[in-house]
N, C-alpha and C positions, 0 to 999 in steps of 0.2 A: 385481472390478467396483466402480466408485464408485457408492455408493447415495445418491440424492438423494430428497427428499420435498417436496411442497408445504408452504407455511408459513402458520401462523395468525398473521399479522403484527399487531403493535400499531401504531396510528397516532394522530396528533393528531385529536381530535374534530372533526367537520365544522364546528363553529362557528369554528374557527381557519383554515379553508381560505383565507380572503381575505388573511391575512397569514402564510402558512406560511413565506415566505422569511425572516421575522424570527425563526423558531423553529428553523430548521436551522442547522448550524454546520460548520466545517471539521473534518476528522479530527483526532484528538488529537495526532498527530505532525507536523502541518503548520500548526496554528493558531498565529498569532503572539501575542505578549504583548498588543499593542494590540487585536487582535481579541478576545482573551479578556476584557479589561477591559470592552469595549463590550457583548459578548454576555452577560456576567454580569448586566448591568443589567436584562435581561428575565427575570423569575422563571420563565418557561415555556420558555426556550430550552434546546435539547437539550444544551448544553454542561454543564449542571448534572448530567447523567448521564454524559457522556463524559469530561469533565475536571473533576470536582467539586472544590469548595473545602474549606477547613477543615483542622484538625489530623488528623482522621480522614476523609479524603475518601471512602473506600469506604462508610463508615457514612453519611456525609452523602448520598451518591448513593442509598442504599437508602431513607433517610427521604424524600427528594424523590420518588422513584419511588412509594412507597406513598401519598404525598399526592396525586400526580397521578392515580393509579388511583382513589382514593376520591372525588376531585372530578371524575372522568371528563374530565380534561384529555387523557388518552390512553385509547383503547378498543381492544379486540381484535376482529379479524375472526373470526367463529365458524366459518367454513368455510375450510379451507386453500386457498391459491391459489398460482399462479405470478405474481410481480410483475414485469411487463415494464418495463424501465428504459432509456430512451433519453436520451442527452446530446448536444445540438447545440452546436457550438463552431467557432471559427476561431482558428488560430494566426497570429502576426504574418506578414504577407506572403501569407497564404493567401486566394485569391480566392473559392473556393467553400466553403460550410459543410460541415463534417464531422458525421457522426452515429455515435456509438459505440452499438451495439445490444447489449442484454443482458437478463438476467432474474435475479431474486433468488429463491432457494429455500433449503432447508436440506440440508446434506450431513453425513454422518458425519465426525466429527473424527478422521480416520485418522492414525495415527502415521507418521512419515517412513519408517520401515523397511518399511511395507506397500507403499510405492511406488505409491500410488493418488493421492496429492497430493504434488507435487514442489515443492521450494523452489529458488530461484536465488540467494538472498543470505543472509548471516548475520544474526543478531539481536543486540540489545544487551540484556544480562541484566536490568538494572534496569527497562527498559521492559516486558519480559515479566512480571516480578514484579508490577509495578503493575497491569497488565492482568488478571492472574490473580486478584489480590486483589479487584479491582473486579467481576469476573465471579462470584467466590465469594460476594460480599456481595449482589449484586443479582440474579443469575441472569438477566441481561438484556444484550442487545447493542444499542447505539445506532446501529451502522452495520455493513454487511456487509463482509467481506473481499472481495478481488477475485481470482477464479480464471479461468484460460483453458482452453478446450478446443479441439480441432482438428476442424473439420468443413468439408471442401472443398466439400461440396454445399449448405451453408447450409440445412439441412433445417428449422430452426425459424423462419427469418426470416418466412415467410408468416403464421405464427400470431402472432408478435410484432407484425408490421406491422398486423395486423387489430386486435389489442388496443389498440395505441397510438392508433388513430383515435378511440377513446372513452376518453380518459384520466381517471384519478381526480385527477391533479395535473398542472399545467403552470405552471412558475414560472421565474424567473431567479435564479441563486444568487450567492454572494459572488465567484465567479470570472468572472461575466458569462456563465456557461453556462446554456443553456435546459435545464431538467430536466423530463422528461415521464415519467409513470408510468401504466401500465395494469394491469389485473388480470384474470387468467384463472382462473375457478373451475369451468369445464366439465370434468368428470372425463375425458371422452373425449380432450380436447386435452391435459390434464395427463399422461395416459398416454403420449402421443406424446413429450413432453419427457423423461419418465423412461426411455422406450425408447431414445431417441437417446443419452442421457447414460450409460446403464448400462455401456457398454464403453469409456468415455472415461477417460483419465488426466488429472487436473487439474493445471495448472501455476499455482502461486500467484504472482500478479502483484503484489498489494499487500496488506499486512496480515499480514506474517510474525509480528509480535509478538502480534497478537490471535489468530492461528491457533494459535501455540504455546501461548498461555494456554488455548485451548479444549482442546488435547491434555492439558495438565497438569490442567485441571479434570476432564476425563473420567476420567483415571487416578485422581485423588483419590476421586471418587464411586464408581468401580468397586471400588476396594479397600475402601471403607467399606460396600458393599452385598453382603451374602452371597447375595442372590437376584438378582444382576445377570444380565440377559438380553441386553443389547445393544440393546434397543428403548426404553430409557428416554430421557427428554428430554435428559439431560446428555451423551448420545452424539452429539448433533447440533450444528450450527453454521450460522449464516446467512451465505450467500455470494452474491456477484454474479458471474454467469458471462457471459463474452464469448468470442466466437470468435477464436482467435489468428490465423486466416487472413483476418480482416477488414481492409480497406484503411484503415479509420478508427481503428485502434488506434495511439495515439501514445505515444512514450516521450521524455521530456525529460531532460536531464542534471542531475546533482546534483554541486555543486562541493565542494571541501574547504577548510576554514579551519584554521589551526594557531595555537596559543596557547602562550605561555610556553616557547618553545623555548630550549634551552641553547646553541645556536649562532646566530651572526648571519648576515646576508645574504652577506657575503664567504665565510664558511666553508661555507655551504650551496652556493654556486655552485662552490666549489673541489671539493667532494665530488660535486656533480651532474655535472661534466664528465667524471668517470670513467665514467659510464654513459650520459649524454645529450649530444646535440649542442645547444648553447645559442646562441640568437640574440637579441640585445637588440632591443627594440621601441621605436620612437619614440612610439607612441601605444597606450595600454592598450586602447583601443576596437578595435584591430585583432585582438585575440586570437581572438575567435570565428571569424572568417573564416580566419585563418592555420592554425588547427589542424583545421579541419573536414574537409579532404580527406586528412589525413595520418594514417597508422597510428602508434599509440603516441606521439602528440603532445599536449602540454598547454601551458596558459599558467601561468606562475609569476609571481605579482604580489607585489611589496614596496611599501612606502610611497612610494618615489620612483622605482622602476624596475620594468619589466615585461619578461619574457622568454618566448620560445617555446622549449620543451625537447622534444626528440624522442629516443627511445631509439636508441642506436647499434644497428643491426639485428643485428650479430653477438653482442651482449650477451644476446639472448634465450636463447642456448645455455647461459648460466650461471644461468638461472632455477632457484632452489634449492628450490622447494617441489614435493612429489611430487604432480603434477597432470597430467592428459592435455593434449595440445596445444590442444584446443578451449577449454580453460579458461585456460591460462597465456598465451594470445595475446590474451585480452580486454584492452582498454586499461586498465581499472581494476585488473586483476590486475597488470599491468606497473607501474602507478602505485603500488599499495600495497606491492609487493615492492621494486622498484628505487629508488623515491624515498622512500616513507615509512619502509621498513625500512632500506635500505642508506644512504641519504643522511641522513635525519633521526634514525635510530637507534631507531625504535619498532618492536620485533619484530612480525611479522605477527600472531602469535597473541595479542598484547597489545592490538592496535589497537581491538578492540571495546570494551574497558574504559577506554581512554585518555581522560583529560580534556583532552588537548592537541589533540584533533581534534573538529571540528564539521562539520556537513553543511548546505549552503545551496543552495537551488535558484535563488535570485535573484542573478544575476551582479552587479547594481549594489550589492546589500547586501554582497557579498564585497568589492568595491572600497571601499565606505564603511567597513567594519570594519578593513580594512588601513590606509586613509588616516588613520583616527582613532587608530590605534595599539592598538585593542582586540585585533586579531589581528596576529600576527607576519608572516604571509604567507598567500596563498591559492593553490590550484591550480585552474585552470579546466579542466573536462573536457567531453567530448562525450557524447551519448547512446549507450547500448548498443543495437545493432540487435536487432530482434525475433528474427532468426535465431540470434543468439548466445545470447539468453536461453533459447530452446528447446534449443539444443545443450548448454548448461551444465546445465540441468535434467535432461536425459536422460542426462548423463554420471554423475549421482549426486554431483557436486561442487557447491559454491556459490561465488558471487562475494562480494566484501566487502559489508558492510552499506551500505545506502543506495546501491546500484548503479544502481537504476532509479527513475524517477518517471513512472508511467503517468498520462497526462493525458487528460481531467480526472479529479480525484479524485471518488469517490462521496461523497455528502453524509452527514453524521451527522444523524439525526433525521427524515429523510424516511420511514423505515420502521424499526421496532424489532423485534427478535427475542427470544424468551424461551426459556430452557432450564429453566423451572419445569415440573414434571410436570403440574400442573393445567392450565396453559396449553397444553401439548403434546398432551394426550389427544385422540384422534380415530381412527376406524377407517380407517387409511391403506391398508388392503388394497383399498379401493374404487378406488384409483388405480393399482393394480398388476395386471399381466396374470396 
């Protein structure tokens, strides 16, 4: 059973409430270089903890954190709570506003083989190493990872709706998303959250690198503690939980950019036609619509030409990786095997470490990098349906790294979590039946 506990969150002191939007920041793996430069100008912005500067960034983050604590820039709630977190947004062409409902609490950092937290995509080794070093140095989380649970009865919604009516925060973020947070500290209601969640398996939606770093950190501390009980602070991890069966759970595509390839456009097309049906496009802007309704279809963009490529259906039978059908039929699995491995020559198992591949959510930035010659080419992909994410997770297999982009992203700095033992201490049995 997945064990969650309420959280003694750290937050910016109330004197900062009127300009909290200037202190929050995008997650470490989506913040752009331009955003970083602007955010670093504010000495109290959370980016100094999440993406610290300097030759020794983890040490720098620790120093900043200690300074903030001593000056009461951030303060800790002394009573644990469930932090209800609603995000209101519209996607292009969407008439009615969506609201992604969820709550933040702490969960044990279960290892993958315990099968209580399931992953759906691979990680990039360097990113995990960086996050582990930062966690080791600071014992602090500047943002929650994002986990999904399945509850067709939506049993927690009424408690969350009630809490959000009297929010502790209500602001607009860098995405144009309205961020609203409420706080539940009533032990009777918190017990209901723990009761509903105790038999759930959690599917990790976002934050695979940060969650892996939490696993690594827990293992390090466990091995170093001869009196380990499993109840120490280092066993837990701050997570944002949303219902996978909600209508307002949105996934956006992440496209692929390729750099310094050893083959040119003509050679790529020649190899591509062995596996894909190729159609040249008159207008690159057509790509999104042309691939939307087609299985195993992608846009392939070069500096002067653009193509729609679609896997020849019979070729799926030659898929050469040992994976169940529900995994190998995912669009991005087809892309990474038949195009990136077979056409571009980058073996599947090497792709996580390859400096020839980059991941970009913004389609216009893809076009710009190709047109400028910075990138050799780009592949435009579609979003992965939620049903496929669930099926892949339950199969025990994973998709390629950066397969999903759950929108909107949780903010960094709206709420901080600590795995320091002094911060963690509390008689949590008060919340357990």
